N, C-alpha and C positions, 0 to 999 in steps of 0.2 A: 504494500500500500504506500503510495507516495503521500507526503505531507502537503499541506497547503503552502504554496510557494510565493505568492505575491500578495500585496495588499488588496488588489482587486479580487483575486481568487478567494481571499479570506472574507471579503465583503459579500461575495456571491454565496459562499458556503454558509456564512452566518445568516444571511437572508433565507437560504433554503432551510436551515434549522428552525428559524422562526416560523416559516410557512408550515413545515411539518408539524410543529407543536400546535399551531393555531387551526390549520385546515386539514391536516392529515395528508396521506400519500396522494390522494386524488387532486388535492390543491397544489401540489408541487409540479409546476411547469416552468419552462425556461422564461416564458413571458411573465409569469407571476414573480419569479425571482428578480428579473430585471426591474419590475415595478417596485417591489419591496426594497430593493437595494438602491433605488433612485438612479438607475443606470439607463442609458439609451437602449432601445430595443436591439436585441441580438448580442448584447454584451455577455450574457451568461454563456451563450454558444461559443464564444471565443475561448472560454475556460473549460467548458464541458460540452462537447459537441452533441453527445447523445444523452439520453436519460440515464443509462447505465453509468456514464462518466460523471454525470451530475450527482448521482447517488454515491459514487465512490469518493468524489471530492467532499461531499457533505459528511460522509462517515469519517474521512480523514480529519476534517476540522472538528467534528464532534469528539473524536478521540483526543485531539489536542486540548480541547476545552475540559474534558473529564480528567485528563492527566494534570492540568493546571489546578483543578479543584483538589485533587489528591495532594499535589505539592503544597498548596496553600494550607491544607489541614495538617500536614505532617510537620512535626518538630524533629530536630536532629536526633537520630537514633530511635525514634518511636516505631518506625516500620519494622525493624528487626529487634525490638526490645524483648527481653525475656519477662518483662513485667506485664501480666495480663491486664492490669488496670490501665496501664498506659496505652496498650493496644486497643482495649475497649473504648477508651476515650477517643482515640484516633478514628476508629471505625464509626463511632457515634457522630463525631463532627463531620466526617465525610458523607455519611448517609443523610444526616440532617441537611447539610448544604445541598445535596443532590435533589432533595424533595422540596426545598424552599427557595433559596436564592437561585439555584440552577435548575429549577423545575422544567423550564423550557427545553433544556438540553436532554434531560431525562426522558421527557415525553417523546422528543424527536428520536432518541435512541430506540425506544420501543417501537415506533413506527418503522424505523429501518430494520429492526430485528424481524418484524413480521414480513417485511418485503424480502428479506434475505431468505425466508423459507421458500420463496417462489423464484428466486434469481440465484442460480448457482455461482455466478461470478461475484455477486455481493456476499453470498454465504461464505465464500472462501476468505474474503477480506474481514468479514465480521468475526469469523471463527479465529482468525489470527489475532485480532485485537482481544478477544475473549481469552485466548490461551495465555497472553501476557498477564492479564489480571488474575487468572487462575494460578499461574506459577508464583505470582507474588503472594497470593493467599496461602499457598502451600508453604512458602518460606516463612511467612508470619506464624503459621500454626506450628511449624517445626521449632521456631524460636521460643514459643511459649510452652513447649514440652509435649506437644501432641505425639502419642505413640503411632499414629497413622496420619501424618500431615497431608498426604495427597487426598485421602478420602475426606478428611476434615476440611481441607481447603475447598474442595468442590462443594461440600455442604455449606460452608461459610458464604461462598459466592451465591449459592441458591437462596440462602436465608436473606442476604442483603438484597438480592433481586426481588424476592417476594415482598420484603418490607417496602422497598421503593415503589414497586408496582401498586401495592395496596394504597400507598400514600398518594400517588398521582392519578391512578385510574380506578382504584377500588373504592370500597365503602368505608375503609378504616380510618381515613383522615391522616393528618400529619402527626406522628408521635412527637413527644417532647424530646429534647436533647437528653434529659435525665432518664426518661423511659428507654431510649435507645442505649444509653450507657449501661443501664442495669441489664438490659437484654443481652448485650454483647459480653458483659462480665459473666453472666450465667452460661452463655454458650461457650465461652473460652474455658470456663471451669469444667464443663462437661467434656469438652474436647481433650483437655489435659489429663482426664482421669479415665477415659474410655479407650 
């Protein structure tokens, strides 16, 4: 997957993310992106000639945005901390940010995830991004003492995805930062002892 390379491409991809969050996959067209970005007609096509290219550009930018959220929530050493409380705090802050401040990005990612089930070329890119996050989860679980970090890492990712989906698309509402912190502490305690 190539990253977003120019300011104009970033503007196009950010407009596409906003459209996905607001209107869904059907609302995402080159013309709609041009309009939302305030660009002359045809500008989006200069950066992403086809719909598949537009989706890939959008996913690349979305990944950059999610990685920035992760970096902003991370304190030095927290990612590979052996302290489950510190890791729980990190996971809670990241999850809370994803469903509040960065809600648009999260909703757009779910739109792209569903589209990836129908587009093998997008699925390949989406799976590669997911693999990186799963590897990180495995490393985090290993650091806190999980006897089976690969399995627990997959479970952690599934748990976080479920929390986020419920908060942005389900009936659960947005959990508080304190509730998320308590939930992650419990989950990490279970992972370390099972």
